[in-house]
N, C-alpha and C positions, 0 to 999 in steps of 0.2 A: 617343682621347687628347684631354684637355681642355686647350686653350691659349687665350690671350687676344689680342685685337687692340685697338689704340688708334689713333684717327684724329681729325683736326681737324674741327670743326664750322663751317659757313658760316652765320652767324646774322645776323639783322637787329638793329637797335638795341633794338627791343621785346623780342626774344628774349633778348638779352643781359641786359636788366633782369630778365626772369623767371628766368633762370639765377642771377643774383646774389641774388634773393630766396630761391630754394631753397637756395643755399649759406649764406645768413645764417641761415635757420631750422635747418638742420642744425648750424651752428656754435653757435647758441643752445642747442639741445637737448643737444649734446655737453658744453658748458661747464656747463649746468645740472646734468647728470647727474654730472659730475666734482665739482662743489661739494657736492652732496647726499651723494655717495659718501664724501667726506672727512668730512662732519658725522656721518654714520652711524658711520663708523670710529672717530672721536674719541669717540663716545658708547658705545663698546664693542660695537657691532653688527657683523654680517658682511653687508655689502651685496652685491648682485649685479645684473646688467643686467635680470633678470626683474622683481625687486622695483621697481627704479627705473622700468622701462617701464610697469608696471601703475599705479604711483602717479602718474606723469606723465599718462597717458591718462585716469585717473579724476578727478583733482583739479586738475591744472595746465592741461592742454590746453583744457578747456572754458572757462576764463577768458581765454584768449589768442585773441581773435577774429581777429587779423592772421595767425595760422597758417592759419585756415580760408578765407583769401581765395580767390576764384575763380581757377582755373588753377594752384593749388599742389597738388602730389601729396602726399597725406598719409603716404605710406610712408616718406618721408625721415626722419622722427623715429624710426621703429623701427630703421632701419639706423644712425642716429647712436648709439643705445644699444648696438647690436651691435658697432660700432666701438670704443666705449668698453670694452666687455667684453673684446674681443680685445686692446686695449692693455694692460688690467690682467693678462690671462692671460700675455701675453708678458713683462710686468714680473716676475710671480711665478715664471716659469720661467727668469728670468735671461737672456732673449733681447732685452730692450729696457729703456729707461729708464722712470722713473715718468711717467705721462701728464701733459702740460701743457695749460693752457687754450689754446684756438685763438684766433688773432687775425685780424681782418678783413684780407683781401688776401693772406693767407699760406696756401698749400696749401688754397685753397677747393675743396670738393668735396661731392658728395652722391650717393646711390644711389636709384634708382627701380625698381619692378617692376610687374607687371600683375596684382596679387592672385593669384599663383600660376599664372596662365596664361602660356604662352610668348609672347615678344615677337618677331614676325617681323622679320627683317633682310634687307636686300639692295638693291643699287643705290646711288645717290647721295642717297637720302633715307630717313628712318626716322621712324616715328610713336612718339613717347615717351608713355607713360601720363600722362593729364591735360594735359601740356604741349602735345602736338600734333605736327605734322610739322616736322622740322628737316632741313636739307640738310648733306651732307658734301662735302669736296673730292675724295675718291677713292671709287670704288665699293666697296661692302661685299659679302662673300660671301653667297650665298643660304642663310641658315640661320635659326635661332631661338635665343633665350637667355632665361634666367630672370630676370635683372636687369641693369641698365646703370648704370655709374658715370660721372658727368660731373664734370670737374675743370677748373680754370683754371690756365694758366701765362702770366704777364704779363697780356696782355689777350685771350688766345686761349682758347677753350673746347674741350675734347676729350671724346670718349666712349670707353669702354673696356668690353668685355664678353668673356666666356669662351664658347666653344662647342667642340663635338666636331670634331676634325680627324683626317683619315686620315694614317697614316704615309707619308712620302714616301721610300721606300727607294731609294737611289741606287747606281750602280755605283761602287765604291771602287777607284781606281787604286793606292792605297797601303794596306798592311795596318796598319802601326804608324807613328806619328809622336810624337816627343817635342817639347814646346814649352817653351822657356825665355823667361820674360817678363823684360823689363828696362827700364831707363830710356833708355839710348842707342838701342837697337833695341827696339821694342815687343814683338815676338815673333820668336824665331829658331827654325826647325824643323830637326829632325835630317835632313831631306831636302836642306837647304841653302838652302831659301827663307827670305828675311828680309823682315819687314814693319816699315818704318821708324816711328819715333815722330813723328807730326806736331806734337806739343806745341801743341795748340789754344789752351790757356790762355795760354801764353807769347806766342803769336802775336797775341793779342787783348788782352793786359794793358794796353797804353798807352791804348786806347780805354776800357777799363773804369775806369782810373784818371781819365781826363778826365771821363767821365760821373759818377763818384763825386764828384769835386770840385764839378761843377756842381750835383749834387743836394744836397750839404751847404751850398751857399751860397744856395740858394733859401729864401724865406720860408716857414716852417711853416704848412701849411694852404692855401697858394696854389695856383692851377691850374698855374702854371709848375713848382712842385715836384712835383705829381702827374704831369705830363707827363714830366718828367725821370726820375721813378721808373719809369714804364712803359718809357722808352727803355732804362734800365739793366737792367730785368728782361728785356726783349726780348733784349738782347745776351748776358746770362747764359744764357738759354734757348738762343740760337743756338750758344754754345760747347758747351753740353751735348749739343745735337743733333749737332754735328759729331763729338764724341767717341763718341756712341753709334753713329753711322753708320760710323765707322772700325772699331769693335769688332764691329758686325754683319757687315761684309764678311769680317773675319778669321775669326770663329767659324763663319760659314756655309761658308766655304771648307774649314775643318778637318773639320766634321762631314759635309759632302757627299763629300769625297775621301778619308777615312781611316777604316778599320774600328776602330782603337783610338787614342785620343788620350791621351797621358800629360802631365799638368801638375803643377806644384809646389803644395804647400799653403802658400801665402804668408801670413805674419802681418802683414797690412797695417797693423793698429793699432800694431804695434811698429816697423814700417818708418818711419812718418810721424813718429816721435819724433826722427828725425835731421832737425833743422831746416834743414840745408843742402839736403836732398833732399825735404822734405816736400811742397813745392808740385808738383814734377814727378811725384812718385809718385802724388799725388792725381789729377793730370791724366791719368795713364795708365789709371785705372779698372780696376784688377786685379779688384776685387770684382765689377764689372758684367761683366767678361770671363768669369769663371767662371760666373756666373749664366746668361748667354746660352748658354754651352757646354753646360751641364747640360740645359737644356730642348730645345735643338736636337739633342742627342744622341739624345733620345727620338723626336724628330720624324724625323730622317734615318736612324735605325737604326745608330748607332755607339756604342761603349763608351768611357766616360771613366774613366781610372785616375788617382787622386790619390796622388802620391808622398808619402812621409812627410816631415813638416816639417823633420826634421833630417837628411834624406838629403843627403850632401855631393856634389851633382851638379856644382858649380863647382869643387870641390877635387880630384875624382877624374880621373885620366887615362883617357880613352876608349880608349887603346891598350894600357896595361899594368895599369890599375886601381890605380896608385899614388895615394896621397892626400897632398896637400900644401897649405899655406896659400896662399890666393889673395886678396890685398888688393884692394879694389874698384877701385883705380886701374889695376891691371894688366889690360889688355884682351886679352893674348895668353897662352895657357897653354903654358908651357915646362916639360915634365916633367923633374924632377930625377933620375929614375930611368932613363928610356929616351931622353931628349933629344927626345921627340916634341913638336911645336909645332902649335898650332891656335888659331883664334879662340875666346876664352873662352866666349861664349854658344853657339856651335856645338858645342863640346866638352861643355857642360852638357846640351844638348838630346839629343845621342847617348846620354849616360848615362841620361837619363830614358827614352828609347825602349826601352832594354834591360830596363826594369822590366816591360814588357808581355809579354816573351817567357818561356815556361815554363822 
């Protein structure tokens, strides 16, 4: 089973400069390819990444001596074209938006490989092709990978790579569990377990506002504005990490302890159209929850069942199967048919769990 790992690098100032140069070359190549792609298309041609890659290597790259600087891995330009091709492929299939030009300091990343040879990985240091040895904060598994992607978040650099992992089959105490995701409680299980919603964004919003005001008041181009920008980016990254940590703990618990997990197919893009709840819904990370659940199910050997988007789990009585309207403000399900009463979310999760039974 092929899974990936991402961890933070422990870099010196010189190494950070080298990483920034690589990210800059990857960004330049991507933007050059996007501009030429648009020109070719406007001229009635059908461009692709292979044509752009060949033209760049034969006619453009030889003139750009700064790309050939010592210590720069030349593979990053090839991967930049691959990323551009993948972006257009997603766009044509309706899975993403039209590719945009990359900006300095936003989503900086690049990919390196060892000319087809496997890159050995293990311990708290790794030798990157051309770049040399770099240190990590946590130990890496003893393995090898084909390529490594380096990215920057705020002023921190991370490496990510995929490698073959063995299935970690665990003893499952519970056969089936239904999971109702919500705003008040992040996840309510049919077993009665409730995971509260920590609302990380709301808890940190005052500091974000304060840093945003400071950033807007600094003089453009000044060192103080750059420092404040980094502080703001760090705080955004911290909130994102807190949210991911919460979701990782819940999804790992579900996949390790349950044979079958039933979840709803939530239309998050439609849910956030409710402006009163958009912020808190986004903070829940429902999309990330499902992504983590799906790959961890393969890792720990459990089955994920997706309920139909229009299945009335919240409107159905888990006692007599009567269906009635349930406004969002009503937190207690009171059945009008059998007078059965239960917490709204628990009732919904029990209904979801029954979809896994034959």
